[in-house]
Short mmCIF file of the C-alpha atoms (twelve columns), coordinates in Angstrom:
data_MODEL
# 
_entry.id   MODEL 
# 
loop_
_atom_site.group_PDB 
_atom_site.id 
_atom_site.type_symbol 
_atom_site.label_atom_id 
_atom_site.label_alt_id 
_atom_site.label_comp_id 
_atom_site.label_asym_id 
_atom_site.label_seq_id 
_atom_site.Cartn_x 
_atom_site.Cartn_y 
_atom_site.Cartn_z 
_atom_site.pdbx_PDB_model_num 
ATOM 1  C CA . UNK A 1  0.004   -0.005  0.003  1 
ATOM 2  C CA . UNK A 2  1.405   3.365   -0.982 1 
ATOM 3  C CA . UNK A 3  1.803   6.463   1.150  1 
ATOM 4  C CA . UNK A 4  -1.028  8.174   -0.742 1 
ATOM 5  C CA . UNK A 5  -3.450  5.382   0.116  1 
ATOM 6  C CA . UNK A 6  -2.436  5.476   3.784  1 
ATOM 7  C CA . UNK A 7  -3.049  9.250   3.877  1 
ATOM 8  C CA . UNK A 8  -6.415  8.783   2.138  1 
ATOM 9  C CA . UNK A 9  -7.481  6.109   4.632  1 
ATOM 10 C CA . UNK A 10 -6.570  8.381   7.540  1 
ATOM 11 C CA . UNK A 11 -8.501  11.280  5.969  1 
ATOM 12 C CA . UNK A 12 -11.458 8.956   5.336  1 
ATOM 13 C CA . UNK A 13 -11.598 7.765   8.961  1 
ATOM 14 C CA . UNK A 14 -11.226 11.322  10.311 1 
ATOM 15 C CA . UNK A 15 -13.962 12.656  8.024  1 
ATOM 16 C CA . UNK A 16 -16.242 9.735   8.977  1 
ATOM 17 C CA . UNK A 17 -15.666 10.434  12.678 1 
ATOM 18 C CA . UNK A 18 -16.298 14.179  12.322 1 
ATOM 19 C CA . UNK A 19 -19.373 13.569  10.170 1 
ATOM 20 C CA . UNK A 20 -20.860 11.388  12.923 1 
ATOM 21 C CA . UNK A 21 -20.057 13.981  15.563 1 
ATOM 22 C CA . UNK A 22 -21.542 16.824  13.493 1 
ATOM 23 C CA . UNK A 23 -24.713 14.847  12.779 1 
ATOM 24 C CA . UNK A 24 -25.161 14.183  16.497 1 
ATOM 25 C CA . UNK A 25 -24.769 17.908  17.184 1 
ATOM 26 C CA . UNK A 26 -27.825 18.737  15.043 1 
ATOM 27 C CA . UNK A 27 -30.953 19.382  16.996 1 
ATOM 28 C CA . UNK A 28 -34.084 17.540  16.012 1 
ATOM 29 C CA . UNK A 29 -37.644 18.714  16.470 1 
ATOM 30 C CA . UNK A 30 -37.060 18.973  20.197 1 
ATOM 31 C CA . UNK A 31 -33.695 19.137  21.845 1 
ATOM 32 C CA . UNK A 32 -30.646 17.353  20.593 1 
ATOM 33 C CA . UNK A 33 -27.139 16.580  21.699 1 
ATOM 34 C CA . UNK A 34 -26.225 20.039  20.490 1 
ATOM 35 C CA . UNK A 35 -28.455 21.473  23.191 1 
ATOM 36 C CA . UNK A 36 -26.343 19.739  25.815 1 
ATOM 37 C CA . UNK A 37 -23.043 20.781  24.260 1 
ATOM 38 C CA . UNK A 38 -23.804 24.326  23.177 1 
ATOM 39 C CA . UNK A 39 -26.817 25.332  25.218 1 
ATOM 40 C CA . UNK A 40 -25.642 28.923  25.594 1 
ATOM 41 C CA . UNK A 41 -25.595 29.359  21.809 1 
ATOM 42 C CA . UNK A 42 -29.323 28.535  21.551 1 
ATOM 43 C CA . UNK A 43 -30.449 31.233  23.970 1 
ATOM 44 C CA . UNK A 44 -30.792 33.879  21.310 1 
ATOM 45 C CA . UNK A 45 -33.122 33.186  18.395 1 
ATOM 46 C CA . UNK A 46 -30.915 34.993  15.840 1 
ATOM 47 C CA . UNK A 47 -27.755 33.149  16.800 1 
ATOM 48 C CA . UNK A 48 -29.451 29.771  16.540 1 
ATOM 49 C CA . UNK A 49 -30.093 30.097  12.813 1 
ATOM 50 C CA . UNK A 50 -26.481 31.081  12.104 1 
ATOM 51 C CA . UNK A 51 -25.187 28.209  14.273 1 
ATOM 52 C CA . UNK A 52 -27.401 25.678  12.444 1 
ATOM 53 C CA . UNK A 53 -26.390 26.967  9.006  1 
ATOM 54 C CA . UNK A 54 -22.699 26.697  9.867  1 
ATOM 55 C CA . UNK A 55 -23.253 23.240  11.337 1 
ATOM 56 C CA . UNK A 56 -25.058 22.201  8.138  1 
ATOM 57 C CA . UNK A 57 -22.170 23.479  5.998  1 
ATOM 58 C CA . UNK A 58 -19.556 21.665  8.082  1 
ATOM 59 C CA . UNK A 59 -21.597 18.434  7.946  1 
ATOM 60 C CA . UNK A 60 -21.913 18.638  4.164  1 
ATOM 61 C CA . UNK A 61 -18.234 19.407  3.742  1 
ATOM 62 C CA . UNK A 62 -17.197 16.434  5.911  1 
ATOM 63 C CA . UNK A 63 -19.646 14.179  4.073  1 
ATOM 64 C CA . UNK A 64 -18.304 15.255  0.682  1 
ATOM 65 C CA . UNK A 65 -14.707 14.725  1.833  1 
ATOM 66 C CA . UNK A 66 -15.691 11.231  3.035  1 
ATOM 67 C CA . UNK A 67 -17.390 10.412  -0.271 1 
ATOM 68 C CA . UNK A 68 -14.480 11.680  -2.371 1 
ATOM 69 C CA . UNK A 69 -11.921 9.718   -0.374 1 
ATOM 70 C CA . UNK A 70 -14.011 6.536   -0.656 1 
ATOM 71 C CA . UNK A 71 -14.278 7.029   -4.403 1 
ATOM 72 C CA . UNK A 72 -10.561 7.682   -4.823 1 
ATOM 73 C CA . UNK A 73 -9.664  4.718   -2.610 1 
ATOM 74 C CA . UNK A 74 -11.979 2.430   -4.566 1 
ATOM 75 C CA . UNK A 75 -10.090 3.312   -7.723 1 
ATOM 76 C CA . UNK A 76 -6.530  3.287   -6.349 1 
ATOM 77 C CA . UNK A 77 -6.514  0.719   -3.569 1 
ATOM 78 C CA . UNK A 78 -4.294  -2.254  -4.417 1 
ATOM 79 C CA . UNK A 79 -6.129  -5.429  -5.236 1 
ATOM 80 C CA . UNK A 80 -5.226  -8.748  -3.624 1 
ATOM 81 C CA . UNK A 81 -3.313  -11.133 -5.818 1 
ATOM 82 C CA . UNK A 82 -3.504  -14.864 -5.518 1 
# 
């Protein structure tokens, strides 16, 4: 396995981890894990919308990074030889 594939695997696992964390931080219809972590940020109604938009952007960015690394790894990962 080449150095590039090792770096891609590390990036893939990090992006998967951060995607899971960011998804858990989203609040649902009621309260979410984000309410426990960042309860002070939800006190103002105006700040809440900005916080959610930024959280959405970060989640999409991490998801896209994960998808791109999986695609690149599927094309470049060495195949087993018998």
